[in-house]
C-alpha positions in Angstrom: 0.0 0.0 0.0 1.4 3.4 -1.0 2.4 5.5 2.0 2.7 9.3 2.7 5.0 10.4 5.5 4.5 13.9 7.1 8.3 14.6 7.6 9.9 12.7 4.7 9.2 12.7 1.0 11.5 9.7 1.0 11.8 7.6 4.2 15.3 7.0 5.6 16.8 3.6 4.9 20.0 2.0 6.3 22.9 4.5 5.9 20.6 7.0 4.2 19.0 10.1 5.8 16.0 10.1 3.5 14.6 13.4 2.0 13.0 15.8 4.4 10.0 18.0 3.5 10.8 21.7 3.5 8.7 22.7 6.5 10.3 20.0 8.6 13.9 20.8 7.7 14.8 22.8 10.9 13.2 20.2 13.2 14.8 17.3 11.4 18.3 18.8 11.9 17.5 19.2 15.6 16.2 15.7 15.9 19.3 14.2 14.2 21.5 15.8 16.9 19.6 14.3 19.8 20.8 11.1 21.5 18.3 8.4 22.3 19.1 8.3 26.0 18.2 12.0 26.4 15.0 11.5 24.5 14.1 8.5 26.6 14.7 10.6 29.8 12.5 13.3 28.5 9.7 10.8 27.8 10.0 9.5 31.3 9.8 13.1 32.7 6.7 13.8 30.6 5.0 10.6 31.9 5.9 11.5 35.5 4.4 15.0 35.1 1.3 13.8 33.4 0.7 11.3 36.1 1.3 13.9 38.8 -1.2 16.3 37.2 -3.7 13.5 36.8 -4.1 13.6 33.0 -5.7 10.2 32.7 -8.8 8.7 31.2 -10.9 5.8 32.4 -11.2 2.6 30.3 -14.6 1.0 31.0 -13.7 -2.4 29.4 -10.8 -2.8 31.9 -11.6 -3.4 35.5 -9.6 -2.9 38.7 -10.0 -5.4 41.5 -12.8 -3.3 43.0 -14.7 -3.5 39.7 -14.2 0.2 38.7 -12.7 1.2 35.4 -8.9 1.5 35.2 -7.2 4.9 34.9 -4.7 5.1 32.2 -2.3 7.8 30.9 -2.6 8.6 27.3 0.9 8.0 25.9 2.5 11.3 24.8 4.9 11.3 21.9 7.9 13.7 21.9 8.0 14.3 18.1 5.5 16.9 17.0 3.4 16.8 13.8 4.2 19.9 11.8 1.9 21.5 9.3 2.9 24.3 6.9 1.1 27.7 7.2 -0.5 27.5 3.7 -1.7 24.0 4.2 -3.4 25.0 7.5 -5.0 28.0 5.8 -6.8 25.7 3.3 -7.8 23.2 5.9 -9.2 26.0 8.1 -11.3 27.3 5.3 -12.6 23.8 4.7 -13.5 23.3 8.4 -15.3 26.7 8.6 -17.3 25.7 5.4 -18.1 22.2 6.7 -19.2 23.2 10.2 -21.3 26.2 8.9 -23.2 23.8 6.6 -23.7 21.2 9.4 -25.2 23.9 11.6 -27.5 25.0 8.8 -28.5 21.3 8.3 -29.4 20.7 12.0 -31.5 23.9 12.1 -33.2 22.8 8.9 -34.2 19.3 10.0 -35.8 20.7 13.2 -37.6 23.4 11.3 -38.6 23.7 7.6 -36.8 20.5 6.4 -36.0 22.0 3.0 -33.2 19.5 2.4 -35.6 16.6 2.9 -38.3 18.2 0.7 -35.7 18.6 -2.0 -34.9 14.9 -1.9 -31.2 15.5 -1.1 -31.4 13.3 1.9 -34.1 10.5 2.3 -36.6 11.5 5.0 -36.3 8.1 6.7 -32.6 8.7 7.2 -33.6 11.5 9.6 -36.9 10.3 11.1 -35.6 6.8 11.8 -32.3 8.1 13.2 -31.8 7.3 16.9 -30.1 10.8 17.3 -33.1 12.7 15.9 -34.9 14.3 18.8 -38.6 15.1 18.0 -38.6 17.3 21.2 -36.4 19.8 19.3 -38.8 20.3 16.3 -39.6 24.0 16.1 -37.4 24.9 19.1 -35.3 28.0 18.3 -31.7 28.2 19.7 -29.6 31.4 19.9 -28.0 32.4 16.6 -29.3 29.1 15.1 -26.1 27.4 16.3 -26.4 23.8 17.4 -22.8 22.5 17.4 -20.9 25.2 19.2 -17.9 22.9 19.7 -17.1 20.6 16.8 -14.3 18.1 16.6 -13.7 17.2 13.0 -11.4 14.1 12.4 -9.1 14.6 9.5 -6.7 12.1 7.9 -4.2 12.4 5.1 -3.7 9.6 2.6 -1.7 9.4 -0.6 -3.4 10.2 -3.9 -2.6 8.5 -7.2 0.6 10.5 -7.6 1.8 9.8 -4.1 1.1 13.3 -2.7 -0.9 13.6 0.5 -4.5 14.6 0.4 -6.7 15.5 3.4 -10.0 13.8 4.0 -12.6 14.2 6.7 -13.1 10.9 8.4 -15.9 11.9 10.7 -17.7 14.8 12.4 -18.0 14.8 16.2 -20.8 17.3 17.1 -22.3 16.0 20.3 -19.7 16.2 23.1 -16.3 16.1 21.3 -13.4 15.5 23.6 -9.6 15.7 23.5 -8.9 19.4 23.5 -7.3 19.3 27.0 -4.7 16.9 25.6 -4.0 19.4 22.8 -3.3 22.1 25.4 -1.4 19.9 27.8 0.8 18.4 25.0 1.8 22.0 23.9 2.7 22.9 27.5 4.7 19.8 27.9 6.7 20.4 24.7 7.5 24.0 25.7 8.7 22.7 29.1 10.8 19.9 27.7 12.2 21.6 24.6 12.0 25.4 25.0 14.8 25.8 22.5 12.6 24.4 19.7 10.1 27.3 20.1 12.8 29.9 19.6 13.8 28.1 16.4 10.3 27.7 15.0 7.4 30.2 14.7 4.7 27.9 16.0 1.2 29.4 16.2 -0.1 29.4 19.8 -3.0 27.4 21.1 -3.1 28.5 24.7 -5.9 31.0 24.1 -8.4 28.2 23.3 -10.2 28.4 26.8 -10.7 32.2 26.1 -12.2 31.5 22.7 -14.4 28.7 24.2 -15.7 31.0 26.9 -16.4 33.7 24.3 -18.3 31.2 22.2 -20.4 30.0 25.2 -21.2 33.5 26.3 -22.3 34.3 22.7 -24.9 31.6 22.9 -26.5 33.0 26.1 -30.2 34.0 26.1 -30.5 37.6 24.8 -31.9 38.9 28.1 -28.6 38.4 30.0 -25.9 41.0 30.1 -23.4 39.0 32.2 -24.1 35.4 31.5 -23.3 32.7 34.0 -21.6 29.7 32.3 -21.2 26.2 33.9 -19.6 23.0 32.7 -22.0 20.0 33.4 -20.1 16.8 34.0 -21.5 13.2 34.6 -18.9 13.1 37.4 -15.5 11.9 38.4 -16.0 8.4 37.0 -16.5 9.6 33.4 -13.6 8.8 31.1 -13.1 12.5 30.2 -13.5 13.9 33.7 -10.0 15.3 33.7 -11.0 17.4 30.7 -14.3 18.6 32.2 -12.5 19.9 35.3 -9.5 21.3 33.3 -11.7 23.4 31.0 -13.9 24.7 33.8 -10.8 25.7 35.7 -9.2 27.3 32.6 -12.4 29.3 31.8 -12.9 30.3 35.5 -16.4 28.8 35.6 -18.1 26.3 37.9 -17.9 22.6 37.3 -21.3 21.1 38.2 -23.1 17.8 38.3 -26.8 17.3 37.7 -27.6 17.3 41.5 -26.1 20.8 41.7 -28.8 22.2 39.4 -32.5 22.7 39.8 -35.3 24.4 37.7 -37.8 26.9 39.1 -40.3 28.8 37.0 -38.6 27.6 33.8 -35.2 29.0 34.9 -32.1 27.0 35.8 -30.3 27.6 39.1 -27.2 26.1 40.7 -26.9 25.6 44.4 -24.1 27.6 46.0 -23.0 28.4 49.5 -24.5 31.9 49.0 -27.9 30.5 47.8 -29.3 29.8 44.3 -27.6 31.4 41.3 -29.2 31.6 37.9 -27.4 29.7 35.1 -27.5 31.0 31.6 -25.3 28.7 29.6 -24.6 25.0 30.2 -21.5 23.5 28.4 -22.7 20.0 28.8 -20.5 16.9 28.7 -23.5 14.7 29.3 -25.3 12.8 26.4 -28.9 13.8 25.4 -30.4 10.7 27.0 -29.3 11.7 30.5 -30.0 15.5 30.4 -33.6 15.5 31.8 -35.3 12.6 33.4 -38.7 14.2 32.7 -38.1 14.0 29.0 -35.5 11.4 28.2 -34.3 8.5 30.4 -36.4 8.6 33.6 -33.8 6.8 35.6 -31.0 9.3 34.9 -29.4 11.0 37.9 -26.8 12.8 35.7 -29.1 15.6 34.5 -31.6 18.0 35.9 -35.4 17.5 35.9 -37.2 20.3 34.1 -34.1 21.4 32.1 -35.8 20.9 28.7 -38.7 23.1 29.8 -36.3 25.9 30.6 -34.4 25.3 27.4 -37.5 25.4 25.2 -38.6 28.6 27.0 -35.3 30.2 25.9 -34.1 30.8 29.4 -31.0 28.7 29.2 -28.6 27.7 26.4 -27.2 24.2 26.2 -24.0 23.7 24.3 -23.9 21.6 22.2 -27.6 21.8 21.5 -29.9 18.9 22.2 -30.4 16.8 19.0 -27.1 17.8 17.5 -26.2 14.1 17.1 -28.5 13.8 14.1 -25.7 15.4 12.0 -22.7 13.3 13.2 -24.2 9.9 12.8 -22.1 7.9 10.3 -25.2 7.2 8.2 -25.5 11.0 7.6 -21.8 11.6 7.0 -22.0 10.6 3.2 -24.4 13.5 2.7 -22.2 16.3 4.1 -20.8 17.3 0.7 -24.4 17.6 -0.6 -25.2 19.8 2.4 -22.4 22.2 1.6 -23.7 22.5 -2.0 -27.3 22.8 -0.9 -26.9 25.4 1.9 -23.9 27.3 0.8 -23.9 26.8 -3.0 -20.2 25.9 -2.8 -18.0 22.9 -3.7 -16.6 21.2 -0.6 -13.0 22.2 0.2 -12.3 19.1 2.3 -13.2 15.7 0.8 -15.2 12.9 2.4 -13.7 9.4 2.3 -15.7 7.4 -0.3 -18.5 5.6 1.6 -20.7 2.6 0.9 -24.1 2.8 2.7 -24.9 -0.8 3.5 -28.7 0.0 3.6 -28.4 0.3 -0.2 -28.6 -3.2 -1.8 -25.8 -2.5 -4.3 -23.5 -1.0 -1.6 -24.2 -4.0 0.7 -23.4 -6.5 -2.1 -20.1 -4.7 -2.8 -19.2 -4.6 0.9 -20.0 -8.3 1.5 -17.8 -9.2 -1.5 -14.9 -7.1 -0.4 -14.9 -7.3 3.4 -11.3 -8.3 3.6 -10.3 -4.9 2.0 -12.7 -2.5 3.7 -13.2 -0.7 7.0 -16.8 -1.4 8.2 -18.3 0.9 10.9 -21.4 0.9 13.0 -23.3 4.1 12.2 -23.7 4.8 16.0 -20.2 3.4 16.9 -17.5 5.5 18.5 -14.0 5.2 20.1 -12.8 2.6 17.6 -15.3 0.1 18.8 -17.9 -1.8 16.6 -15.7 -1.7 13.5 -14.0 -4.1 11.2 -10.6 -3.3 9.7 -10.7 -5.9 6.9 -6.9 -6.2 6.1 -6.1 -6.6 9.8 -8.8 -9.1 10.6 -8.9 -12.9 10.8 -11.3 -14.9 8.6 -13.4 -15.7 11.7 -13.8 -11.9 12.5 -14.7 -11.2 8.9 -17.4 -13.9 8.9 -18.8 -12.7 12.2 -19.1 -9.2 10.8 -20.7 -10.6 7.6 -23.4 -12.1 9.8 -24.0 -8.8 11.6 -24.2 -6.9 8.3 -26.7 -9.3 6.9 -28.8 -9.1 10.0 -28.8 -5.3 10.2 -27.4 -3.6 7.0 -28.9 -0.2 7.9 -26.6 -0.2 11.0 -23.3 0.0 8.9 -21.3 1.9 6.4 -18.1 0.7 4.7 -15.1 2.6 3.4 -11.8 1.7 1.6 -8.9 1.1 4.0 -7.0 4.4 3.7 -3.2 4.3 4.2 -3.2 7.0 6.9 -0.2 9.2 6.7 2.7 8.4 9.1 4.8 10.6 11.2 8.2 9.9 12.9 7.4 8.8 16.5 9.7 8.0 19.4 9.1 4.4 20.3 11.1 1.8 22.4 13.1 0.8 19.4 14.0 4.5 18.5 12.4 6.8 15.9 10.0 5.0 13.6 6.9 6.0 11.4 3.5 5.5 13.0 0.0 6.3 11.5 -1.7 9.5 12.7 -4.9 11.5 12.4 -5.9 15.1 13.4 -8.9 16.5 15.3 -9.1 20.3 15.1 -11.7 21.9 17.3 -14.0 24.4 15.6 -15.9 26.9 17.7 -19.2 28.4 16.4 -20.5 31.5 18.2 -21.2 34.9 16.5 -18.4 33.8 14.1 -16.7 30.4 13.4 -13.2 30.4 14.7 -10.5 28.0 16.0 -7.0 27.9 17.3 -4.4 26.9 14.8 -3.8 23.2 15.6 -5.7 20.3 17.0 -5.2 17.0 18.7 -2.9 14.7 16.7 -3.6 11.1 17.7 -1.0 8.4 16.9 -1.4 4.6 16.5 1.6 3.4 18.6 1.4 -0.2 17.4 3.5 -0.8 14.3 1.2 -1.0 11.2 -1.9 -0.2 13.2 -4.5 2.2 11.8 -6.5 2.6 15.0 -5.5 5.9 16.8 -8.1 6.0 19.5 -6.8 6.3 23.0 -9.2 3.6 24.2 -7.5 1.2 21.7 -3.9 2.0 22.9 -3.3 5.2 20.8 -1.2 8.1 21.9 -1.1 11.9 21.2 1.4 14.4 19.7 1.7 18.1 19.8 0.5 19.7 16.6 2.6 22.6 15.2 1.1 25.0 12.7 4.0 27.1 11.4 3.3 30.9 11.0 5.4 31.3 8.0 
C-alpha cells in the first residue's frame, strides 16, 4: 500500500538520511542531533508530570480489583506533527465551510426540512435516526447554532501520484473531547524543549479556553448582560472527567453535576453556599439521553429535571444543543458534501472518504464481496469500537461481521482502507513511522473560529491504523507554522 509520511518525502533507509519536506527541515536537523538516551529521559519526565497532574482517562472495558474502570495515561509522543502555514489556511477554510453547513442542516431538519423536501437526503434517514430528537422540532436556539464545539477528524492519505490529500473521516458534534490533551501536549513540549520554540514560529493554542468562553457566552439568552456559564459533567467516574475539570478551571467557571442544578419557574439555578444562582449557559458533557429525566431517560441521575422546559422557553442555552447528534451519525456523513452545495452553493474544500451505505442493496453487495479490503463501521459506533478493519482481521472476525451486516445492513457503512499518513514517533526501538490523524476543534458563536492546531492522535502499534486512546493510541503536539 502506498504511504505518505509527514516529515519525509522519501523515508530514511540503512545508511541514508532520506529526504525531508521543506517545512520539517529545521526540526529534522535538531532531531538528528539528539541522542536516544536524552529523548528517553524526556519521555519519562513527561510521563511523571502527566501522572502527577492527573491527566488520565478511564477505560470501561478494563476493571480494577474493585470493579471500577482502570485509569490510564494517554501516551505522549515527543516528536511533533508539523503543518505548513499555507496547508493549514486551506484546511481551516474547509473546516469553517463544513461546520457552517452542518449547523444549517441541523437547524433545517428541526424546522422547515427543506433538504428533505428537495430529496437530497431521504426522509427516513432522519426520522428513523436514533439521534433525531422530536422534542427539538420547532425549538429556536440562539444564533441558530447547534454545534458550538465541533471536533472534525481529518486524515491524510496518498493520492494516485503519491502526494498527500486530506479527508474528513468523521464529524464529532455531540460532546467532542480531547482538547485538553492538545493544550497539555503543547505545555509539555514547551517545558521539555524550550529551544525548539525559539527556532520555529509555532502558532499558539493556549488561548483556546478564552475562545471557548467567548463562544459559550455568545450563545446566552439575549436577556442576559453578564451570562453565568457552567460545565456540566457526569462526574468523576467519566472517562473524560479530567478534561471537564480542566476546561472549567481554565475558563474560570463552575464545574457542576446534575444534582447541583434545579429548575424553578422555567429558569435553571445552581446551588451555591450563598444561595441559588441563575445559570444562563450549560456547556454539557452529558449525552442527550441523560440530560432531563422528565423527557428522556427517567432513571437518569446525571441531568436536571425540568431542564428541557427551561431550554424550550429560551431561558438557558445548552452547548452543544440537544439533538445535534443527528448530524454526526455515520449514516449522515456521506451527505455532508451535498449539504455544503445545498446550503452554501459551494464545492466542498475538504473531501469525504468514499463511503458505501450498507442500507443500499448494491453497496451492501459490494461490501460483502470485499470485506477483507474494507473498513466497516457501525453508524452509531465511537471510540474505535464496533468496527472491522478488513486487512487486519482474521477470517473468523470477517465472517462474524458478515453475519452482523446481513442481520442489520442499515446499521453499517463501509469505506476503503486508507493508508493514513505516518509521522516519525519516538518508540522503544527508536524513531519510527506511525500512523496519525488530526482532530481540530471548531468553535461556532457569533463567528466560526479555531486555534491553529488540534489533537494529533497516533497509533503506537507498528502498522496499526487505530489511533483511539481507548485502543492504545497516543497523542502528539501539533505545530502550525506561522510562515
